[in-house]
C-alpha positions in Angstrom: -181.8 57.7 86.0 -178.0 57.2 85.8 -176.7 53.6 85.6 -173.3 52.0 85.4 -171.8 50.5 82.4 -169.9 47.3 83.1 -167.8 46.1 80.3 -164.8 43.7 80.1 -162.2 44.3 77.4 -159.0 42.2 77.3 -159.7 41.0 80.8 -160.2 44.4 82.3 -163.4 45.2 84.0 -164.5 48.8 83.7 -167.4 50.3 85.7 -168.2 53.8 84.6 -171.3 55.9 85.3 -172.3 58.1 82.4 -175.1 60.6 81.6 -178.2 59.2 79.9 -179.0 59.4 76.3 -180.7 56.7 74.4 -180.4 55.4 70.8 -184.1 55.9 70.4 -183.9 59.5 71.4 -181.2 60.5 69.0 -183.7 61.9 66.5 -185.0 64.4 69.0 -182.1 64.9 71.5 -178.6 65.7 70.4 -175.7 64.6 72.7 -174.9 68.3 73.5 -178.5 68.8 74.7 -177.5 66.6 77.7 -174.0 68.0 78.3 -172.9 68.8 81.9 -171.0 71.9 83.0 -167.3 71.4 83.9 -166.2 75.0 84.2 -168.5 78.1 84.7 -166.9 81.6 84.9 -168.1 83.6 87.9 -169.5 80.7 89.8 -167.3 80.3 92.9 -164.4 82.0 91.1 -163.3 85.5 89.9 -162.9 84.7 86.2 -164.6 86.9 83.6 -164.5 84.0 81.1 -163.1 80.4 80.9 -161.7 79.1 77.6 -159.3 76.7 75.8 -160.4 73.2 76.8 -158.0 70.3 77.0 -159.1 66.8 78.1 -157.0 63.7 79.1 -157.9 60.2 80.2 -155.9 58.3 82.8 -157.9 55.0 82.4 -161.6 54.0 82.1 -163.8 56.7 83.7 -160.8 58.7 84.9 -160.8 62.2 83.2 -159.0 65.5 83.9 -160.2 68.7 82.2 -157.9 71.8 81.9 -158.6 75.3 80.7 -157.7 79.0 81.0 -159.3 81.0 83.8 -159.3 84.5 82.4 -159.6 87.6 84.6 -160.4 89.6 81.5 -162.3 88.4 78.5 -159.3 88.5 76.2 -156.7 86.0 75.1 -154.0 87.6 77.2 -156.3 88.4 80.1 -154.0 87.5 83.0 -155.0 83.9 82.8 -154.5 81.0 85.2 -154.3 77.3 84.4 -157.3 75.6 86.0 -158.4 71.9 86.2 -161.3 69.7 87.2 -161.4 65.9 87.6 -164.1 63.3 87.1 -163.8 59.8 88.5 -167.1 58.5 87.0 -166.7 59.0 83.3 -167.8 62.6 83.2 -171.1 62.3 85.2 -169.8 64.6 87.9 -166.7 66.9 88.2 -164.7 68.2 91.1 -164.7 71.9 92.0 -162.3 73.7 89.6 -159.1 75.0 91.0 -156.1 76.9 89.8 -153.0 74.7 89.4 -150.7 77.5 88.0 -151.4 81.1 88.9 -150.0 83.8 86.5 -149.8 86.6 89.1 -150.5 89.4 86.5 -148.9 87.7 83.5 -150.8 85.4 81.2 -150.6 81.6 80.9 -152.0 80.4 77.6 -152.9 77.1 75.9 -152.6 74.4 78.6 -151.6 71.3 76.7 -151.5 68.1 78.8 -150.2 64.7 78.1 -150.3 61.5 80.3 -147.5 59.1 80.6 -149.2 55.8 81.3 -145.9 54.1 82.4 -144.9 56.6 85.1 -148.5 57.8 85.7 -147.2 61.4 85.3 -149.3 64.2 83.9 -147.3 67.0 82.2 -149.0 70.3 81.2 -147.1 72.7 79.0 -148.1 76.3 78.3 -146.6 79.6 77.3 -146.2 82.7 79.5 -146.9 86.2 78.2 -145.4 89.0 80.3 -147.9 91.6 81.7 -148.9 94.0 78.9 -147.7 91.8 76.0 -150.3 90.7 73.4 -149.8 88.2 70.6 -151.2 90.7 68.1 -149.0 93.7 68.9 -146.4 93.0 66.3 -143.2 93.8 68.1 -142.7 90.8 70.3 -139.0 89.9 70.8 -138.0 86.6 69.3 -135.8 84.0 71.0 -135.3 83.5 74.7 -133.4 86.4 76.3 -135.5 89.6 76.2 -137.6 90.3 79.3 -140.6 90.8 77.1 -140.3 87.5 75.1 -142.8 84.7 75.4 -141.6 81.8 77.4 -142.6 78.2 77.7 -143.2 76.3 80.9 -144.4 73.0 82.2 -146.0 71.6 85.4 -146.3 68.0 86.4 -148.4 65.8 88.7 -147.5 62.3 89.8 -150.6 61.7 91.8 -153.5 62.1 89.4 -153.7 65.8 89.7 -154.0 66.1 93.4 -150.8 68.1 93.6 -148.6 69.9 91.1 -145.0 71.0 90.7 -144.1 74.6 90.5 -143.8 75.9 86.8 -140.5 74.9 85.3 -139.2 76.9 82.3 -138.5 74.8 79.1 -138.1 77.7 76.6 -134.6 76.8 75.4 -135.6 73.3 74.4 -139.1 74.0 73.0 -138.6 77.3 71.1 -136.1 78.2 68.4 -133.5 80.8 69.4 -134.2 83.1 66.4 -137.1 83.9 64.0 -139.8 82.7 66.4 -141.6 85.1 68.7 -144.5 82.8 69.7 -144.4 79.1 70.3 -148.0 78.3 71.0 -148.9 74.8 72.1 -152.0 73.0 70.8 -154.3 74.2 72.2 -155.2 70.6 72.9 -153.9 67.4 74.6 -150.8 65.6 73.5 -150.4 61.9 72.9 -148.2 59.0 74.0 -147.2 56.7 71.2 -148.0 53.0 71.6 -146.1 51.5 68.7 -142.4 51.1 67.8 -140.0 52.6 66.9 -140.9 55.4 69.2 -143.1 53.6 71.7 -143.6 55.6 74.9 -142.7 59.0 73.2 -144.8 62.0 74.4 -145.8 64.5 71.7 -147.5 67.9 72.1 -148.6 69.8 69.0 -147.6 73.4 68.5 -147.7 76.4 66.1 -144.8 78.9 65.7 -145.2 82.6 65.0 -144.7 85.4 64.1 -148.4 86.2 64.1 -149.8 85.7 60.6 -146.8 83.6 59.4 -147.6 80.4 61.2 -146.2 77.0 60.7 -146.9 73.9 62.8 -144.6 71.4 64.6 -144.5 69.5 67.8 -142.3 69.0 70.8 -141.5 65.5 72.1 -140.0 63.7 75.1 -138.5 60.2 75.2 -138.0 60.2 79.0 -141.5 60.6 80.3 -141.6 64.4 80.1 -138.4 65.2 82.0 -136.7 66.7 79.0 -138.2 68.0 75.7 -137.0 68.3 72.2 -138.3 70.4 69.3 -139.3 68.8 66.0 -138.9 70.4 62.6 -141.6 72.8 61.5 -143.7 72.2 58.4 -142.3 73.9 55.3 -144.2 72.4 52.3 -147.6 74.1 52.7 -149.9 76.4 50.8 -151.6 78.9 53.0 -151.2 79.4 56.7 -151.9 77.0 59.5 -151.8 77.5 63.2 -153.8 75.9 66.1 -153.3 72.2 65.7 -154.1 68.8 67.3 -152.1 65.5 67.1 -152.8 61.7 67.1 -151.0 58.5 66.5 -151.6 56.5 63.3 -150.8 52.9 62.4 -147.2 51.6 62.3 -145.9 54.3 64.6 -146.9 57.3 62.4 -148.3 60.6 63.6 -150.8 63.0 62.1 -151.8 66.6 62.8 -155.0 68.4 61.8 -154.8 72.2 61.9 -156.9 75.3 61.7 -156.6 76.8 58.2 -155.7 80.4 59.1 -156.7 83.3 56.9 -158.9 81.6 54.4 -160.3 78.3 53.1 -163.2 76.4 54.4 -161.5 73.1 55.2 -158.9 71.9 57.7 -155.3 71.2 56.8 -153.6 67.8 57.5 -150.1 66.6 57.6 -148.4 63.2 58.4 -145.1 62.3 60.0 -143.3 58.9 59.6 -140.6 59.5 62.2 -142.6 60.2 65.4 -143.1 63.9 64.8 -139.5 64.9 64.1 -140.2 65.8 60.4 -143.3 66.3 58.4 -144.6 65.8 54.9 -146.6 68.1 52.7 -149.5 70.0 54.4 -152.6 69.2 52.5 -156.3 70.2 52.5 -158.7 67.9 54.4 -161.8 68.5 52.3 -164.0 66.3 54.5 -163.4 68.5 57.5 -165.1 71.9 57.6 -163.1 74.9 59.0 -164.6 78.1 60.2 -161.3 79.5 61.5 -161.7 77.7 64.9 -159.5 75.2 66.7 -160.3 71.5 66.4 -159.7 68.3 68.4 -158.2 65.1 67.2 -157.6 61.8 69.0 -156.7 58.1 68.3 -159.5 55.9 69.4 -157.8 52.7 68.2 -155.1 51.3 66.1 -155.3 48.3 63.7 -153.1 46.1 65.9 -155.3 46.5 69.0 -157.4 43.3 69.4 -159.3 44.9 72.3 -160.9 47.3 69.9 -161.6 45.0 67.0 -158.3 45.5 65.1 -159.6 48.7 63.4 -157.8 52.0 63.0 -160.0 54.9 64.1 -159.3 58.6 64.5 -161.9 60.9 66.1 -162.2 64.6 65.2 -164.5 67.3 66.6 -165.0 71.0 65.5 -167.8 73.4 64.6 -169.7 71.9 61.6 -171.2 74.9 59.9 -171.2 78.7 60.2 -169.2 80.5 62.9 -168.7 78.3 66.0 -172.0 76.5 65.9 -173.2 73.0 65.3 -170.5 70.9 66.8 -169.7 67.9 64.7 -167.8 64.6 65.4 -166.2 62.7 62.6 -164.3 59.4 62.3 -161.6 58.1 60.0 -160.7 54.4 59.4 -157.6 55.2 57.2 -155.4 57.3 59.5 -157.0 60.6 58.4 -157.0 60.3 54.6 -160.8 60.2 54.5 -163.6 60.8 57.0 -166.6 58.8 55.9 -168.4 59.0 59.3 -169.7 62.4 60.5 -172.6 63.4 62.8 -174.0 66.5 64.5 -173.5 66.8 68.2 -175.9 69.7 68.6 -177.4 72.7 66.9 -176.2 75.4 69.3 -172.9 77.1 70.0 -169.7 75.0 69.8 -166.2 76.6 69.7 -162.9 75.0 70.9 -163.1 71.4 71.9 -161.0 68.5 73.2 -161.7 64.7 73.2 -160.5 61.7 75.2 -161.3 58.0 75.8 -163.9 57.6 78.5 -164.2 53.8 78.3 -164.1 51.2 75.5 -166.8 52.2 73.1 -167.2 55.7 74.5 -165.3 59.0 73.9 -165.8 62.3 75.7 -166.0 65.8 74.3 -165.1 68.9 76.3 -166.2 72.0 74.5 -166.9 75.8 74.7 -170.6 76.2 74.4 -170.6 79.7 72.8 -168.4 81.9 70.6 -167.6 85.2 72.4 -167.7 85.8 76.1 -167.4 82.1 77.0 -168.7 81.3 80.4 -169.2 77.6 80.3 -167.2 74.6 79.2 -169.3 71.5 78.9 -168.7 67.7 78.7 -170.7 65.1 76.8 -170.0 61.4 76.2 -170.5 59.9 72.7 -170.6 56.2 71.9 -169.1 54.8 68.7 -172.3 52.8 68.3 -174.3 56.1 68.2 -171.8 57.8 65.9 -172.0 55.0 63.3 -175.7 54.2 63.6 -174.9 50.8 64.9 -172.5 49.8 62.2 -169.5 49.9 64.5 -169.3 49.6 68.3 -165.6 50.4 68.6 -165.2 46.9 70.2 -164.4 43.4 69.0 -167.1 41.6 66.9 -169.8 40.1 69.0 -169.2 42.3 72.0 -172.2 44.4 72.9 -171.7 48.2 73.0 -172.2 50.3 76.1 -175.9 50.7 77.0 -177.5 54.0 78.0 -180.9 53.0 79.4 
């Protein structure tokens, strides 16, 4: 049976219905065993595969999932940007629909961010002209050639009900020379909560040429109307590309990236100026890397009384082997160490994205297999379950969400 969670945090009452899993059943049932489908290729649509999940929260129980609807089972497969919405914490999802149609070109890497002040959703993505592939090796750099890769955004100011037409933002989000691909995420961005850059929107990115990747982010200080390009990482050993971003304490920012071309752990880097410049890219030995994208989110900051004044980052990715055994991990020290880690399931688990569902609960949107990906699934996870009851993600004395 499904029941509602009713919790009051900082005077806000949240009523969210979530799928069932019990603390007692954890030994036999993994969270992913009870995941629900969000996107399914070929079911009411013409897509050969659906890939590249991105998940945002607009408040307790209010979730929007984004992905690429691919007419061919390739990265540049004439992809549309598609979305689905849940109003009950991920229990049920709306019928998927295309919100940006590529019309023979390819739209890649939908990377959304939500501005809580203006209630505006911005999704940025890149456009490949028809016949152009990221691996072909002769892509024009810059902005001007008809075959260059361009960056666009779409926006919604009514919770995803309607969307603007794509607006090109290439000249403010891609360097004019030396960069042929400016690939966002793929993952959701973040809005900073603390000074000195409170309200800033950031979206992670990786810059080509292919095989010579560095990472950076774009940022907006006016709610997504205009974007600026931060500096790329320069002090790194080995290549990094697909990346995710989160806020840390005291207005800092951290990115965790895929270690491209070798190494079995993730790479991590911090910024002290809101994503404008970055420190040294380091190994994150606690975080396994199988050459797959990962997800990163801020669950709470140390100055948030509503969450017990603890800093918590959440990470998800495959935990072993090649795109299997999804794992969720948590850091209490802004990403320096990851002492909490737990298996989400034993089956396929590729790209993923996470977002807050309600206090005490995070949601994971993930690709359930490695190759011809047909289904993107969603599962809720409680902080209480993740830590075996040692932490609820809430103030001391407040009971965690119950899954009867």
